[in-house]
N, C-alpha and C positions, 0 to 999 in steps of 0.2 A: 262598361260603365264603372266609373271610379269608386273605390271603396272609401275614399275620403282622403284627407290631407295628412301627411305625417311630416313633422319636423325632425329631421335627423342631426344628431350632434355628429358633424363631419370632421375628420382631421385632414383628409386628402391622401391618406395613405391605403394600402392595399385593402384592408379589412372593410373600412367603411366606404370605400369606392365600390367594392363588390356588393356591399349590403344596399348602397344606393340603387343599383342595377336591380337587385334581387326584389326590393321593395316595389320597385315599377313592375316586375314581372308578375308580382301578387296582385297588382291592380291598384297601387296607391299613387297619388300625386305627391312628389317628394320636395320638399323645401331643405335646403342644406343649410346648416348654421356652423360656421367655423369661428372660433374665439381666439383672438390674439391674447395670450397671456404671458407672453415673453418667450415663447418657443422659437427656434430658428427655423422660419417657414417661408417658402416663396408664395405668399398670399394671392398675388395675381395668377400664378399658374394653377393655384388650387381653385380659384373661382373659375377660370376657363375649363379646368377638367370636369368639375360638377356641373357646369352648364352643358358642356360636350355629352355628359352621361345621361342628360335627361331632366336635370333638376328643374322643377318649376320656377323657383327663385333660389337665389344664393345670397346669404347674410354673412358678412364677415365683419366683425366688430372688435375694435380695440378695447379690451377690458383691463390693460394693465394698471391704470391707476385705481381703477375699482377694487382690483384684486388686492393691491397693496393697502389701501385705505379701509377698506371694510372687512378684510379677512386676514391678511398678513399681520397688520398693527395690533388688532385685538388679540391675536395669539401671542404677541409680543408682550403685551401687557399681562397676559395669563402665565407667562413662561411656559407655554404649551409644548409638552414633550411627551410623546407616547412610548409607554414602557421604557422610561429612563433615557432613550436615545434618538429615537425618531421625531424630527422638527415638523412633520405633518405637511410637507410641500404639496403632495398630491391631493390629500385630504382636504386641504383649505380651497384648492383650485376648484375642486368638483361642484360644490354649492354655488360657487360664483359663475361657473359655466352653466349650470343646470337652471339657475334662477333666470338667465338671459333667454336660455331655451324656452322656458315657460312662457316668458313674456312675449317672445315672437310667436308662440304657437296661439297664445290668446289674442295677439293682435291680427294674425292671419285667420282667426277661428279654425284652427287645426285641431281636430279631436285626438290626434295620436302624436306621440313623440317617439323616438327610438335612438338608440346608442348601440355602440360596438363593444361594449364591456364584456369580458367574458363570463361565463357561469360560475367560475370558481373564485373570482376576486371580490374585492371590496367595492369598486366603482359602480358596479350595477346597483348596489344598495344605495350609494350615495347619491346618483343620478335620480333614482326612482323615489327615494324618500322625499327629496327636494320637490320634485315634480309633483308628488301626491300632496305635500304640504302647501304648495303654492297655487295648485290647479287641481282641485279634488275630482273633478269629472274626466280628467285626462285619462287616456288609454296608452299603456306603454307596450311597445313591440320590442322584445329583446331577443334578436334572432340567435344568439348563441345559447338560448334556453329552449328554442323551439325545434323538436325533433326533426321536422322537414329540412331545417338549415343545417344543423350539426351533423346529422347523418350524411349529408350531401357534402359539407365541407369539413373533412376530418383533420385536415392539416394545411399548411401553407402550399403544399404542391396542388391541392385541389383548388384552392383560391386562384393560384396562377393560371391554372388550366381554364377555369371560369373566365378570368380576365382576358386571356387570349381570344376565346371565342366571342367575347362581347365588347372587344375592342377597348377595353379598360387599359390605359397606359400602364405598363409595368415599371417597377422601381429600375433606375438606371445603375444606381451603385449596389453593389452586394450587400445582402442583410447581414448585420453582425448576429453572431450566435447568442444573442440574448434580446430582451425586449427592453425598450427605453421609454420613459415618459418625461418630457422637458417642460418646464415653465420657469417663470421669472424667479421663484424661490428656489427650485432645485432641479436636479436631474435624478431620477430613479432608474435602476437596472435590476432586472430579475428574469427568471426563465433561462431556457437553454442550457449552456454550460455552467450557468450559476445555480442551477437546482442541486448541484452535488455541494452540500454545505462546507466540506473541507476543501474545495477547489478555489484557490486563491484567484482573485480578480486579476484578469490580463491587464498588463501594464498600459494598453492602448485603450482601455475602457473608458477612463475619465475625460470628459469633454468640457468641464466647467473649472475644474482646478489643475493647477500645475502639482507634479509630484513634489512633496514638501523638500525631498533631497535636492531637487533642481530648483528650488523657489531662490529669490535674491538674497544675497548674504548681508543686505541692509534692510532693517524692519521699516515698515510704514507705521508712524505714530498718530493717532487719531483722537479727536475730542469730539464726543458724542452728547448733545445736550436734549435733554428729555424735559417735557411737560406734561402732567398728567399720565405719566407712565408710557408716553408716546415720543419717538425720536423727533425733534424739530430742526435740528441741525447738525450735520456733520463736516468737521473741519480736519483736514490734513495739516497737521502742526508744522511740518517741515516745509511744505510746499506753500502754506498759507492759503490755500483754495478751499472753498466750501460749497455745500449743498443744502438746500433748506426746503425743497419741494419732496413729498414723500416718495414718488417714483424715482426721482434723480438721485435722492438718498440710497434709496435701495439697490439701484444699479450700480452706483459707485461702490457701495459696500461689497457687493458681488464681485466687482473688478478687482478691489483691494484683495479680498479674501481669496478669489481665485488664483490671483498672481503669487500668494504665499502658501497655497495648497491647504487653506482652512476648511473645515466642514465635512470631511470624508468619514463615513460609518459604513461598516459591514455587519449586518445583524440579521437575526431570526426572530421574526414577529409573530404574534398571534392574530390571525386574520378574524374579522367578525363572524364569519361564516363557519368557523370551527376548524381551521387547519392552520399549522404553522408554515410560514413561507420565509425564503432567504431573500432580502433586498439589500442592495448597495446604493447609498444615497450620497450625494454631494450637495451641501447646502452653505456657501460661503457666507453670503450677507447675513442670513438669518442666524448662523453661529455667532458672529460678531456681535449682532444685536442682542442675543439671548444673555450672553456673558456681561455686556454693558449694563443691561436691564436688571439682571439679577443683582448686580453690584449696588446701583442706586437706589434700588427697591429696599434692600437690606440697610442702607444708610439712613432712609428716610422713614421707614415704616415700623410702627409699634410692633414689637416682638409677638404679642398674642393676636393681633390682626393678621400678621404675616403668617403665623402657623395656621390659622383658619384658611388664609387664602391659598396656601400651597395645596390643601387638601381640595379647593375649588379647582385649581388648575390642573390637578390630576383628573378630576371628574371631567372637567372640560374637554380635556386632551382625548378620553375615551369616547366622549360623545361626537367630537369631531371626527375622530379616526372611524367611528362606526356609521356615520352618515346623518347625525341627528342635529346638524347646524340649525335647521328651521323647527326645532322642537320647543315646546314650552319651558322644558327643564333647562335647555341650553340658553334660551332667551334670559331666564331668571339668572343663571351663572354669569352671562355677559354683563347684567346689571350690576350684580355684587362685584365682579372683578373690576368693572369701570369705576365704581364707587371706592374700593380700596386704593384706586391709583391718584386719588385727588392730591396727595403731597408727595407723590413721586416726581420730584423735580430735581434737577441739577445737571452737572456736567461730569463725564467719566472720561478719563484719558487711558487709552490703552495701546499696546503694541501689538502689531500683526506681524508674526515672523515664523517661518518654516513649519507651517501647519498649525501653529498655535496662537491663542490670543491671551495676552499678559496685560493684567490690570495694573495700570501705574499709579494712579490716583483718581480722588473724586472730590466733588464740592457741591453744596447745596445750601440755598437759603432756608431750607426747611429741613436740615439735617437734625437727627436726635442724637448724634454723637456729641459728647462733652468733654473736650480735651481736658480741662482742668479737673474734672470728676475722675477720669480714668488715668490720669498721670501718676507714675511711680515717683515723680520728684516732687509732688505738690499734695497737700492733705485735701484741698478743695472743700466741698461740702458732704464728703463721705465720712462716716463715721466707721471705723474698722470694727468696731463692736458688732455692727450689722452682720459682718461676715461670720462672727462667731455664732449668732443665733441661727443664721441659715445653716451653717454646718451642723449645729446641735440637732435641729429638726430632721435634717436628712440622715444623720447619723443614727438616730433612733429608728428610722424606718429601715435603713439597711441592716442593723443589728437584728431586728425583729425577723426580717426575711432570713438572714443567715442562721438564726436559731431554728427555723422551720426547716430550712434546707439540711441543717445538721442532723436534725432528728429523722428525717426522711431518709437519708442515706447512710446512717450509721446504726440503723436497727440491725 
């Protein structure tokens, strides 16, 4: 007799294929769900594989537009970067996938969901917090935290043996000595040979970007137009071509950034569960958008508002990284950030070349830049005496600080 129905976040790879069969062994009816979020995948083969392994139903859904519009673009508005460098490609994808996973579970009246995330990573938290937030009665089966599972499968060799015994198709191509997660926004690499933090990334690791040394010797010049802090048009100035749909814009920026080797980082980050991990990321389109948005935002936003908004962006990035996309506090921050973007409008011209993004210029009908006021060749409406007062006030503050310092260190 069935223990119930479980919706499995299925990738088509070795781990989740083995989990699918293992869940059936435990007495569950399994529905497989595979999200298309821009990864390079043979979705027809994945469907057939899941059906052959005994999945009761298989859902394969294209979430690319949803991923860009509902997750990536709000992150662009926030200038979302975790610990100064990571643009959150995986962290943004997980709530997008998990939301649809939950919707399918509710539609199919399944009381369980399952995933293949490890017990040492962040993804288990991201999947499960989203699931509990949107479907409070759901029960989560996390095999890599169940002793009967992880004691049975202590490594890839055990999974391979299990696959052979259960007629699970094995990977045709050799597995790279690292793990990889790909989506429309980025590719991340970790584990295996990369666990040694002093070990340089192999030259054949990167799949999304060219080596900057081998990138074209001629830059691509782009103009990105923003409204309410969101890109609405990308134009290649030299080619005269443009894109104005969110998914098409982002894919085009990935293409241009990838061609020029933009968006590679190699970092050690702090996982939410309390350990440091080494990750290598390539985020070409996201890196271009971040630089363009930072520029138009500074050009159009009040100084004090932007100072507050910077703090909100840091907090938002931490919440997203830690799996709290669907928390009340993240919802509040999204509203605040969206409010801050009302005047972030205009065009930024930039050059993409040899791994770098160079800002060339910007214009906006809502610019706070006053050329007459700032000009060294014009008096404008500025009274130089104002600077004297500003200097005097701050000079007194610094002098007082210096006297305290002098007494402290000259006793």
